C-alpha positions in Angstrom: 34.7 -4.4 12.3 31.6 -2.7 13.7 31.1 -0.8 10.4 31.6 -4.0 8.4 29.1 -5.8 10.5 26.6 -2.9 10.2 27.2 -2.8 6.4 26.7 -6.5 6.1 23.4 -6.3 8.1 22.2 -3.4 6.0 23.1 -5.3 2.8 21.3 -8.4 4.0 18.2 -6.3 4.9 18.3 -4.6 1.4 18.5 -8.0 -0.3 15.5 -9.3 1.7 13.5 -6.2 0.6 14.5 -6.9 -3.0 13.2 -10.4 -2.7 10.0 -9.5 -0.7 8.8 -7.0 -3.2 8.3 -9.4 -6.1 7.1 -12.0 -3.7 4.4 -9.6 -2.6 3.6 -8.9 -6.2 3.1 -12.7 -6.7 0.7 -12.7 -3.8 -1.3 -9.7 -4.8 -1.5 -10.8 -8.5 -2.5 -14.2 -7.4 -5.6 -12.7 -5.8 -6.7 -11.7 -9.3 -7.3 -15.2 -10.4 -10.7 -15.5 -8.6 -12.1 -12.5 -10.5 -10.6 -13.7 -13.8 -12.1 -17.2 -13.1 -15.6 -15.6 -12.8 -15.1 -13.7 -16.0 -14.0 -16.9 -17.8 -16.9 -18.9 -16.6 -19.5 -16.3 -17.5 -18.0 -14.5 -20.5 -19.5 -13.3 -23.7 -18.0 -15.4 -26.5 -16.8 -12.2 -28.2 -14.5 -11.7 -25.2 -12.7 -15.0 -25.6 -9.5 -13.6 -27.0 -9.4 -10.8 -24.6 -9.7 -13.2 -21.6 -7.0 -15.4 -23.0 -4.7 -12.5 -23.2 -5.7 -11.5 -19.6 -4.9 -15.0 -18.4 -1.5 -15.0 -20.1 -0.6 -11.5 -18.9 -1.4 -12.4 -15.3 0.5 -15.7 -15.6 3.5 -13.9 -17.1 3.5 -11.2 -14.5 3.6 -13.8 -11.7 6.3 -15.8 -13.6 8.4 -12.6 -14.0 8.1 -11.8 -10.3 9.1 -15.4 -9.5 12.2 -15.1 -11.6 13.1 -11.9 -9.8 12.7 -13.7 -6.5 14.8 -16.7 -7.5 17.5 -14.5 -9.1 18.0 -12.6 -5.9 17.8 -15.5 -3.5 21.4 -16.3 -4.0 22.4 -13.1 -2.2 20.7 -14.1 1.0 23.1 -15.7 3.4 20.7 -17.7 5.5 19.9 -21.1 4.0 16.8 -21.3 6.1 15.5 -18.0 4.8 16.4 -18.8 1.2 14.6 -22.2 1.4 11.5 -20.6 3.0 11.2 -17.8 0.4 12.0 -20.2 -2.5 9.3 -22.6 -1.3 6.8 -19.8 -0.9 7.5 -18.4 -4.4 7.4 -21.9 -6.0 4.0 -22.6 -4.4 2.6 -19.3 -5.7 4.0 -20.0 -9.2 2.7 -23.6 -9.3 -0.8 -22.4 -8.3 -0.7 -19.6 -10.9 0.4 -22.0 -13.6 -2.3 -24.5 -12.7 -5.1 -21.9 -12.7 -3.9 -20.4 -15.9 -3.9 -23.8 -17.6 -7.4 -24.5 -16.3 -8.8 -21.2 -17.5 -7.1 -21.4 -20.9 -8.5 -24.9 -21.3 -12.0 -23.7 -20.4 -11.7 -20.9 -22.9 -10.6 -23.3 -25.6 -13.4 -25.7 -24.8 
């Protein structure tokens, strides 16, 4: 029983790490929006397509990390922890999508 409890605890810890890594990626990638925003608002028109690609790449990377978080949340036993991590990831995703939409609109304008 002790080994089983230790194994369960180790497994839970591993799953939390698996979820925290992409969540951290979302946070770090989200910090790039400010720099990209500055580039979009002061870009040379010949860079428009490159900046659109940059916006989409950043948005896609954050979305991909979000999917990794949500995929692995089901393996976390604590409902409270699942809800907390899910909410945090959703907030980061929503922020990313909002900024991406705004920047793409500015580039199309």
